C-alpha positions as CSV (number, residue, x, y, z in Angstrom):
1,X,77.6,-29.7,-149.5
2,X,80.1,-31.4,-147.2
3,X,77.9,-30.2,-144.2
4,X,74.4,-31.3,-145.6
5,X,76.2,-34.7,-145.9
6,X,78.0,-34.7,-142.3
7,X,74.6,-33.8,-141.0
8,X,72.8,-36.4,-142.7
9,X,75.3,-38.8,-141.7
10,X,74.9,-38.0,-138.1
11,X,71.0,-38.2,-138.4
12,X,71.0,-41.5,-139.8
13,X,73.6,-42.8,-137.1
14,X,70.8,-43.8,-134.8
15,X,69.3,-46.3,-137.3
16,X,72.6,-48.3,-136.8
17,X,72.3,-48.6,-133.1
18,X,70.3,-51.0,-131.4
19,X,67.5,-48.6,-130.5
20,X,66.9,-49.9,-127.1
21,X,68.3,-50.6,-123.7
22,X,69.9,-53.5,-122.8
23,X,67.2,-55.0,-120.5
24,X,64.3,-54.6,-123.3
25,X,66.5,-56.3,-125.7
26,X,67.2,-59.2,-123.8
27,X,63.5,-59.7,-122.7
28,X,62.3,-59.3,-126.2
29,X,64.7,-61.5,-127.8
30,X,63.4,-64.1,-125.0
31,X,59.9,-63.2,-126.2
32,X,60.6,-64.1,-129.9
33,X,63.2,-63.1,-132.2
34,X,61.2,-61.6,-135.1
35,X,59.3,-59.5,-132.6
36,X,62.8,-58.1,-131.1
37,X,63.8,-57.0,-134.7
38,X,60.2,-55.4,-135.2
39,X,60.7,-53.6,-132.1
40,X,64.1,-52.2,-133.0
41,X,62.6,-51.0,-136.3
42,X,59.8,-49.3,-134.6
43,X,61.7,-47.7,-131.9
44,X,64.0,-46.3,-134.8
45,X,61.2,-45.1,-136.8
46,X,59.9,-43.0,-133.8
47,X,63.1,-41.7,-133.0
48,X,63.8,-40.2,-136.6
49,X,60.5,-38.8,-137.3
50,X,60.3,-36.0,-135.3
51,X,63.9,-35.1,-137.0
52,X,62.4,-35.2,-140.3
53,X,59.4,-33.2,-139.5
54,X,61.5,-30.5,-137.9
55,X,64.1,-30.5,-141.0
56,X,61.3,-30.1,-143.2
57,X,59.6,-27.2,-141.7
58,X,63.1,-25.6,-141.2
59,X,63.7,-26.2,-145.1
60,X,60.5,-24.6,-146.0
61,X,61.2,-21.5,-143.8
62,X,64.2,-21.0,-145.2
63,X,63.0,-21.4,-148.9
64,X,60.6,-18.6,-148.2
65,X,62.9,-16.5,-146.4
66,X,65.4,-16.6,-149.6
67,X,62.2,-15.8,-151.9
68,X,61.1,-12.7,-149.8
69,X,64.8,-11.5,-150.0
70,X,64.9,-11.9,-153.7
71,X,61.8,-9.8,-153.9
72,X,63.1,-7.0,-151.9
73,X,66.5,-6.9,-153.7
74,X,64.4,-6.9,-157.1
75,X,61.9,-4.1,-156.0
76,X,58.9,-6.0,-155.7
77,X,58.6,-6.0,-152.0
78,X,56.4,-3.6,-150.1
79,X,58.7,-1.6,-148.2
80,X,61.1,-4.5,-146.8
81,X,58.2,-6.1,-144.6
82,X,58.5,-9.7,-144.6
83,X,55.3,-11.2,-145.2
84,X,52.8,-9.8,-147.7
85,X,49.8,-7.8,-146.3
86,X,51.6,-6.6,-143.2
87,X,51.4,-3.0,-143.7
88,X,48.0,-3.1,-144.4
89,X,46.9,-5.5,-141.6
90,X,46.8,-2.6,-138.8
91,X,43.7,-1.2,-140.6
């Protein structure tokens, strides 16, 4: 549980950062302060989304592998094949 909280904290750390270089920030603030805030939020969202997608896919793969391992241990597996239908796919 501690590792999960640490990983989540590290993923959210960039959200607290300025999320842009000093030159971009200066130019955006000179244009309009509201625009600068929107730009920072947009950059943070674009930065976080790939991590969320990869994390979700990793979680789904983990859960499926865990379910397959439980089936094999219970004797409901097809000889230890990781995917259903793998033995009969060759024809």
